[in-house]
C-alpha positions, -999 to +999 in steps of 0.1 A: -003+002+001+015+028-012+015+062+018+004+094-003+019+128+010-020+134+022-014+106+046+017+112+060+007+152+064-025+139+084-004+119+103+016+142+118-010+169+119-003+172+156+037+173+149+043+196+124+048+237+130+018+255+141+010+288+126+024+302+158+058+280+162+059+300+117+059+331+134+082+326+158+103+311+136+102+336+116+108+364+138+138+349+159+152+322+132+146+295+149+124+267+163+126+240+190+098+208+182+087+188+210+093+154+215+079+142+175+109+118+166+105+087+169+125+065+198+133+038+172+146+060+145+168+078+170+183+040+181+189+039+142+211+069+140+231+059+176+236+025+160+248+046+124+269+064+148+290+036+160+292+018+135+308+044+119+330+050+142+339+017+141+350+023+108+324+006+088+296+019+063+270+004+040+286+018+008+320+044+004+316+078-007+308+088-044+344+096-051+354+062-031+366+072-001+355+060+030+346+089+050+347+134+049+356+145+082+374+134+113+395+103+117+402+083+141+438+096+143+429+132+146+419+119+187+398+132+215+388+163+195+354+182+182+342+153+158+326+163+122+314+141+093+295+151+064+274+133+040+271+101+063+241+098+051+249+089+021+271+059+029+256+043+062+219+037+062+213+036+098+218+074+094+201+080+067+168+063+085+169+095+104+183+123+078+153+111+058+126+107+080+098+123+064+089+145+094+120+166+093+117+179+060+073+184+066+087+207+096+112+223+073+085+227+045+059+242+069+087+270+086+102+274+048+069+281+030+078+259+006+069+231-013+097+209-014+126+205+006+156+186-010+189+175+014+214+200+011+243+175+035+245+164+063+272+165+095+275+136+120+288+157+153+303+144+186+314+168+209+334+148+240+330+160+274+356+186+284+365+161+316+397+149+309+409+170+280+442+187+279+427+223+273+394+238+278+371+252+254+386+239+226+357+219+216+334+248+212+319+251+178+326+287+169+299+313+163+284+312+124+258+315+100+256+285+074+248+307+047+282+325+050+295+289+039+267+282+013+275+312-012+274+289-045+233+284-035+210+310-053+185+303-019+192+325+012+161+308+029+176+275+034+178+258+068+194+232+093+172+207+115+197+198+147+188+168+164+208+153+199+208+117+198+195+125+240+188+152+263+209+183+257+208+210+273+233+244+285+254+213+305+261+191+277+273+219+250+240+228+231+231+245+200+230+284+211+214+307+183+213+343+184+180+355+183+164+371+154+198+380+136+185+358+106+163+395+098+205+417+096+210+429+066+249+429+068+265+396+066+281+386+095+312+360+090+325+348+119+337+308+121+328+274+130+360+264+138+370+291+162+363+281+197+361+310+213+330+325+219+339+354+229+338+365+192+307+378+193+317+404+211+329+424+176+293+421+167+272+437+196+289+469+182+265+467+156+238+444+165+215+441+198+226+404+207+201+377+227+215+344+230+195+314+231+207+280+247+186+254+231+170+230+256+161+203+237+150+163+248+158+137+229+129+132+202+133+171+196+150+187+172+157+224+166+156+242+130+173+270+120+172+297+091+209+297+071+214+334+083+209+327+118+242+331+140+244+304+165+273+281+180+275+261+212+299+264+242+314+236+262+302+197+274+304+197+308+280+163+311+309+142+316+297+125+287+299+131+246+276+153+231+262+132+202+240+145+172+230+153+136+227+182+115+203+177+084+212+208+058+185+213+038+176+236+006+139+244-003+133+228-041+140+260-061+174+263-052+199+262-080+234+267-085+245+304-084+288+319-094+296+334-067+331+357-067+345+362-034+365+395-027+398+381-037+381+379-072+380+335-069+349+321-072+329+302-040+331+264-037+311+241-019+317+200-014+285+194-028+299+206-062+324+172-063+297+151-051+269+163-074+257+156-114+265+178-140+232+202-158+231+209-195+251+237-188+280+222-169+273+235-134+265+217-098+228+206-103+218+207-060+185+187-081+206+155-080+185+127-065+218+110-055+234+134-033+208+159-025+175+136-021+142+150-021+127+149+017+097+166+013+074+157-004+089+120+002+099+107-032+075+073-041 
């Protein structure tokens, strides 16, 4: 029996963002759901993470490599691995769960949502580390890394695999920063969270630390400034970032200040269109998340 989009919308009717939630997202640039993701989907993701860190995958990356990002030889640092849902089926079960795409479509006001890429994230506890503060995620916007994308309304779901709050180093948002007229350029890889002080000279900065129980997720706009502080829980913080694009998104040439063209790693994994440009609608690398593919 085929499950239609209408069937799914009826099933998820009480789980999707309300009109009030949409208004909150438009005003603040982020939204936090209730416990809406099934436990078995998160259990699958946890198995997939453990299997991936043990060196296993269901298939290689499109270029034949076994992973993008952290490797065991890098040690006990902030782990970030991109595109893991393309090579580990248990992680794809989470990334492609239709409720995530449906929530994104409702918040974004778009009829179609496609995967941009995903990031498997592991933040070790500060306990036992030789230096504190080195596993923070620096303040940044996702948009600053996505300049070859035409859409300025892309968005990200952040899904923790367990209860996460300030103690665990949860994601923090600068409320309303997606509406700032200037492009704030900070650095994901700079763990010094005082870099936000420079922004305070031009903007009112309200930092909101997300409290997200297992089964819930946050979704934020690609222009929302966000980062995360130290994990002081005594256990690793484990999560998945699912970056999404509206179905209307296409490649656009963007020239950096130094005269070079902007590039995104997606460009080497997706097929090329008739004009020779990266095709961000490629279902192999950027599958449709909503409505689900038949």
